[in-house]
C-alpha positions as CSV (number, residue, x, y, z in Angstrom):
1,M,3.9,-22.0,24.8
2,K,5.7,-18.3,25.1
3,K,9.1,-20.4,24.3
4,K,6.9,-21.5,20.5
5,I,5.7,-17.6,20.2
6,Y,9.0,-16.3,21.1
7,L,10.9,-18.4,18.4
8,L,8.3,-17.7,15.6
9,I,8.8,-13.8,16.6
10,L,13.0,-14.8,16.0
11,M,12.4,-16.4,12.9
12,M,9.5,-13.5,11.3
13,A,12.4,-11.2,12.8
14,V,14.7,-12.7,10.4
15,L,12.9,-14.0,7.3
16,W,12.2,-9.8,7.7
17,S,16.3,-8.4,7.3
18,C,16.7,-11.6,4.9
19,G,14.8,-9.5,2.4
20,D,16.3,-5.9,3.1
21,D,19.3,-7.3,2.9
22,V,18.7,-8.5,-0.7
23,T,16.7,-4.8,-1.8
24,R,20.2,-3.4,-0.2
25,E,21.8,-5.3,-2.6
26,A,20.1,-4.9,-5.6
27,D,19.7,-1.7,-4.7
28,Q,23.8,-1.3,-4.8
29,L,23.8,-3.2,-8.0
30,F,21.8,-1.4,-9.6
31,N,23.4,2.2,-8.2
32,G,27.1,0.5,-9.7
33,G,25.7,0.0,-12.9
34,Q,24.8,-3.5,-12.3
35,Y,22.1,-4.1,-13.9
36,Q,21.6,-7.8,-14.9
37,A,23.1,-9.0,-11.0
38,A,20.8,-6.1,-9.6
39,I,17.5,-8.0,-12.0
40,E,18.6,-11.3,-10.5
41,S,18.8,-10.1,-7.2
42,Y,15.4,-8.5,-7.5
43,T,13.8,-11.3,-8.8
44,E,15.1,-13.0,-6.5
45,Y,13.3,-10.9,-4.2
46,L,10.4,-11.1,-5.8
47,T,9.2,-14.3,-5.7
48,T,9.0,-14.1,-1.6
49,K,6.9,-10.4,-2.0
50,P,5.3,-9.9,-5.7
51,K,4.0,-6.8,-4.7
52,D,7.3,-5.1,-3.5
53,I,6.1,-1.5,-4.7
54,K,10.2,-0.8,-5.6
55,S,11.4,-3.7,-6.2
56,L,9.2,-3.8,-9.1
57,Y,10.2,-0.6,-10.0
58,N,13.6,-0.5,-9.9
59,R,13.9,-3.9,-11.9
60,G,12.3,-2.5,-14.4
61,R,14.5,0.8,-14.6
62,A,17.5,-2.2,-14.8
63,Y,15.6,-3.8,-17.4
64,E,14.7,0.0,-19.1
65,E,18.9,0.4,-18.4
66,L,20.1,-2.3,-20.1
67,G,17.5,-1.7,-23.1
68,Q,15.2,-4.4,-22.7
69,V,12.3,-2.1,-22.9
70,E,9.2,-4.1,-23.3
71,N,10.0,-6.3,-19.1
72,A,10.7,-2.8,-18.4
73,R,7.4,-2.0,-19.5
74,K,5.5,-4.7,-18.0
75,D,6.8,-4.2,-14.5
76,F,5.4,-1.2,-14.3
77,T,2.3,-1.8,-15.0
78,K,3.0,-4.2,-12.4
79,V,3.5,-1.3,-10.4
80,L,0.9,0.7,-11.6
81,D,-2.1,-2.1,-11.4
82,L,-0.7,-2.2,-7.2
83,D,-0.7,1.6,-7.2
84,G,-2.0,3.9,-10.2
85,N,-0.9,7.0,-8.8
86,N,3.0,6.3,-8.5
87,L,4.8,9.0,-9.7
88,N,7.2,6.8,-11.0
89,A,6.0,4.0,-13.0
90,N,3.5,6.9,-14.6
91,M,6.9,9.3,-15.4
92,S,8.8,5.9,-16.9
93,M,5.8,4.6,-19.4
94,G,5.1,8.1,-20.4
95,K,8.6,8.5,-21.4
96,Y,7.9,4.6,-23.3
97,W,4.4,5.8,-25.1
98,Y,7.4,8.9,-26.2
99,N,9.4,7.3,-27.4
100,K,7.3,5.3,-29.2
101,K,6.2,8.3,-30.5
102,S,2.7,8.0,-29.5
103,Y,2.1,10.9,-27.7
104,K,-1.3,11.1,-26.9
105,R,-0.7,7.7,-24.7
106,A,2.2,9.6,-23.3
107,I,0.1,12.3,-22.5
108,N,-1.9,10.8,-20.5
109,F,1.0,9.8,-18.4
110,F,1.9,12.8,-18.1
111,D,-1.3,13.6,-17.3
112,K,-1.4,11.5,-14.1
113,V,1.4,12.8,-12.3
114,I,0.6,16.2,-13.1
115,Q,-2.0,15.0,-11.1
116,V,-0.9,13.6,-8.2
117,D,2.1,16.3,-8.2
118,G,2.0,19.3,-10.1
119,R,5.0,20.1,-9.5
120,V,6.5,18.3,-11.4
121,S,8.8,20.1,-13.4
122,D,9.7,16.9,-16.2
123,A,6.7,15.6,-16.5
124,Y,5.2,19.2,-18.0
125,M,7.8,19.8,-20.1
126,L,7.8,16.1,-21.9
127,K,3.8,16.8,-22.5
128,G,5.1,20.1,-24.2
129,R,8.1,17.2,-26.1
130,S,5.0,15.2,-27.2
131,Y,2.1,18.6,-27.8
132,H,5.9,19.5,-29.7
133,Q,5.8,16.0,-31.6
134,M,2.3,16.3,-32.5
135,G,1.9,19.7,-34.4
136,E,0.4,21.7,-31.7
137,F,2.2,24.4,-30.5
138,E,0.0,26.2,-28.0
139,E,0.0,23.2,-25.9
140,A,3.8,22.3,-26.3
141,M,4.6,26.3,-25.4
142,N,2.4,25.8,-22.8
143,G,4.2,22.7,-21.2
144,Y,7.1,24.4,-21.3
145,N,6.1,27.6,-19.8
146,Q,5.0,25.8,-16.8
147,A,7.9,23.1,-16.1
148,I,10.2,26.0,-16.1
149,E,7.5,27.7,-13.7
150,F,8.3,24.6,-11.3
151,D,12.2,24.3,-12.0
152,K,14.0,27.4,-13.5
153,K,17.1,25.1,-14.0
154,N,14.8,23.0,-16.5
155,A,17.5,22.9,-18.8
156,D,16.2,20.7,-22.0
157,A,12.1,22.7,-21.0
158,F,14.4,25.7,-22.1
159,L,16.1,24.0,-24.9
160,Y,13.2,23.1,-26.3
161,R,11.2,26.3,-26.1
162,G,14.6,27.9,-27.5
163,A,13.4,25.1,-30.5
164,L,9.3,26.3,-30.7
165,R,10.5,29.9,-30.6
166,V,12.8,29.2,-33.4
167,A,9.4,27.5,-35.1
168,L,7.4,30.3,-34.9
169,N,10.1,33.3,-36.0
170,Q,10.4,34.3,-33.0
171,K,14.0,35.4,-32.6
172,R,14.8,36.6,-29.4
173,K,13.3,34.8,-27.6
174,A,14.7,32.1,-28.8
175,C,17.9,32.9,-28.5
176,A,17.0,33.8,-24.9
177,D,15.9,30.2,-24.7
178,L,18.8,28.9,-25.4
179,T,21.2,30.5,-24.3
180,R,20.0,30.2,-21.1
181,A,19.9,26.2,-21.6
182,N,23.6,26.4,-22.6
183,A,24.6,28.3,-19.5
184,L,23.1,25.0,-18.3
185,G,24.5,22.8,-19.5
186,S,23.0,21.9,-22.4
187,A,24.8,19.8,-24.9
188,D,22.3,20.5,-27.6
189,A,22.4,24.0,-26.7
190,A,25.6,24.9,-28.5
191,T,25.0,24.2,-31.7
192,A,21.1,25.0,-31.1
193,L,22.4,28.3,-30.8
194,S,25.7,28.7,-33.4
195,K,23.1,27.8,-36.1
196,H,19.9,30.5,-34.8
197,C,21.7,33.2,-32.9
198,K,24.9,34.8,-35.1
């Protein structure tokens, strides 16, 4: 009887470690930019562990990198079905809807990120961008301000706040924000500076 229990425990340990090897391999493929191979590896692992949140999310990210946004959305949705508070999946779904120009839906997901962890600077920045796109400038400014409050190195928040200030005819403040965005490495800030701050 003891031998049977020992063999059962040994088999479970071997199967468990094999699964870990598959996910490690998939992660390495993803990190190496081999997204299709990573998808295949995550899919293999998910056949035996269909509720593994990390693998579902990472496969979704690999689909996203390949431009297969609908497959990515399906995986992110599965993650949220298993864990509605998952920060990464909520953020990814917010970006998905933002890119689809469905800004109110995007805001709902960014708000969920903020509700779960109120210190995620990019959630505030993207919420601000969504409001900016809808022409709700006061809400947009609040989003950018909060993004900068939580991360003084958020180049995009400075860039878009500067763009909003250009639209609001606040040239001095706009140029200060664009200068800061440029110093933080924003690729678009130099163009905006030369256009608006000569």
